[in-house]
ZALUMVEX-108094 format. One record per residue (C-alpha): x, y, z; chain. Coordinates in steps of 0.05 Angstrom, whole numbers, always signed. Layout:
BEGIN
east = X; north = Y; up = Z; ch = A
...
//
This chain:
BEGIN
east = +5; north = -4; up = -2; ch = A
east = +64; north = +48; up = +11; ch = A
east = +102; north = +42; up = -53; ch = A
east = +33; north = +58; up = -82; ch = A
east = +31; north = +129; up = -50; ch = A
east = +93; north = +127; up = -68; ch = A
east = +85; north = +106; up = -145; ch = A
east = +33; north = +168; up = -141; ch = A
east = +78; north = +219; up = -105; ch = A
east = +134; north = +201; up = -150; ch = A
east = +96; north = +203; up = -215; ch = A
east = +75; north = +280; up = -201; ch = A
east = +134; north = +300; up = -191; ch = A
east = +161; north = +273; up = -256; ch = A
east = +107; north = +295; up = -299; ch = A
east = +116; north = +358; up = -260; ch = A
east = +193; north = +370; up = -283; ch = A
east = +176; north = +338; up = -353; ch = A
east = +119; north = +407; up = -357; ch = A
east = +182; north = +443; up = -325; ch = A
east = +227; north = +420; up = -379; ch = A
east = +184; north = +435; up = -441; ch = A
east = +165; north = +501; up = -412; ch = A
east = +239; north = +520; up = -412; ch = A
east = +261; north = +490; up = -483; ch = A
east = +193; north = +537; up = -508; ch = A
east = +216; north = +595; up = -482; ch = A
east = +284; north = +588; up = -521; ch = A
east = +254; north = +545; up = -587; ch = A
east = +287; north = +538; up = -648; ch = A
east = +254; north = +571; up = -718; ch = A
east = +241; north = +512; up = -761; ch = A
east = +187; north = +471; up = -743; ch = A
east = +204; north = +407; up = -739; ch = A
east = +271; north = +433; up = -679; ch = A
east = +210; north = +452; up = -636; ch = A
east = +185; north = +378; up = -625; ch = A
east = +238; north = +333; up = -639; ch = A
east = +300; north = +348; up = -596; ch = A
east = +326; north = +321; up = -539; ch = A
east = +294; north = +351; up = -479; ch = A
east = +228; north = +353; up = -510; ch = A
east = +241; north = +277; up = -527; ch = A
east = +263; north = +268; up = -453; ch = A
east = +196; north = +302; up = -429; ch = A
east = +153; north = +263; up = -466; ch = A
east = +193; north = +191; up = -447; ch = A
east = +178; north = +219; up = -372; ch = A
east = +106; north = +237; up = -381; ch = A
east = +104; north = +157; up = -402; ch = A
east = +134; north = +136; up = -350; ch = A
east = +97; north = +183; up = -308; ch = A
east = +33; north = +150; up = -330; ch = A
east = +64; north = +77; up = -327; ch = A
east = +74; north = +96; up = -238; ch = A
east = +7; north = +123; up = -240; ch = A
east = -18; north = +55; up = -269; ch = A
east = +18; north = +23; up = -218; ch = A
east = -1; north = +59; up = -164; ch = A
east = -76; north = +41; up = -179; ch = A
east = -67; north = -29; up = -159; ch = A
east = -65; north = -21; up = -96; ch = A
east = -94; north = +58; up = -71; ch = A
east = -160; north = +70; up = -80; ch = A
east = -173; north = +109; up = -135; ch = A
east = -210; north = +169; up = -100; ch = A
east = -136; north = +184; up = -73; ch = A
east = -106; north = +195; up = -135; ch = A
east = -137; north = +258; up = -157; ch = A
east = -115; north = +297; up = -94; ch = A
east = -41; north = +263; up = -101; ch = A
east = -43; north = +290; up = -174; ch = A
east = -70; north = +351; up = -158; ch = A
east = -3; north = +367; up = -116; ch = A
east = +29; north = +377; up = -184; ch = A
east = +20; north = +455; up = -185; ch = A
east = +57; north = +462; up = -118; ch = A
east = +116; north = +422; up = -154; ch = A
east = +106; north = +459; up = -214; ch = A
east = +124; north = +520; up = -175; ch = A
east = +170; north = +499; up = -132; ch = A
east = +215; north = +474; up = -195; ch = A
east = +197; north = +532; up = -228; ch = A
east = +227; north = +569; up = -181; ch = A
east = +286; north = +529; up = -170; ch = A
east = +313; north = +514; up = -243; ch = A
east = +285; north = +569; up = -279; ch = A
east = +278; north = +635; up = -233; ch = A
east = +211; north = +641; up = -237; ch = A
east = +188; north = +675; up = -164; ch = A
east = +119; north = +651; up = -143; ch = A
east = +65; north = +705; up = -141; ch = A
east = +26; north = +721; up = -90; ch = A
east = -37; north = +698; up = -140; ch = A
east = +5; north = +638; up = -143; ch = A
east = +9; north = +613; up = -68; ch = A
east = -64; north = +634; up = -55; ch = A
east = -94; north = +578; up = -105; ch = A
east = -40; north = +538; up = -92; ch = A
east = -67; north = +540; up = -17; ch = A
east = -136; north = +537; up = -41; ch = A
east = -119; north = +475; up = -80; ch = A
east = -81; north = +436; up = -22; ch = A
east = -147; north = +460; up = +27; ch = A
east = -192; north = +429; up = -26; ch = A
east = -149; north = +362; up = -19; ch = A
east = -148; north = +362; up = +64; ch = A
east = -227; north = +373; up = +56; ch = A
east = -244; north = +313; up = +6; ch = A
east = -217; north = +277; up = +55; ch = A
east = -241; north = +297; up = +124; ch = A
east = -284; north = +243; up = +145; ch = A
east = -358; north = +274; up = +169; ch = A
//
């Protein structure tokens, strides 16, 4: 059971890293159309996304289906953190408030009434 949670969290972090890599490459994209999609970083990001989907599938073998979307919702937090570290983006107040609302929604969705 614990491994399924680790798979799910790993999948979210890997997918977030993939998105940050795509964002970085999009900002310095070459002028030729095919080079935008057929270069090392973009292909790596697609491979990471595939690995993320495989980990999600493994996680769902033992995990309750209702839990995975809550873990996946944390991807916005991971993307903000990875963007700050690797792209030098500073989180805005609105982004922080939005992520806090998402995390609050995750917590509320798991409360037992």
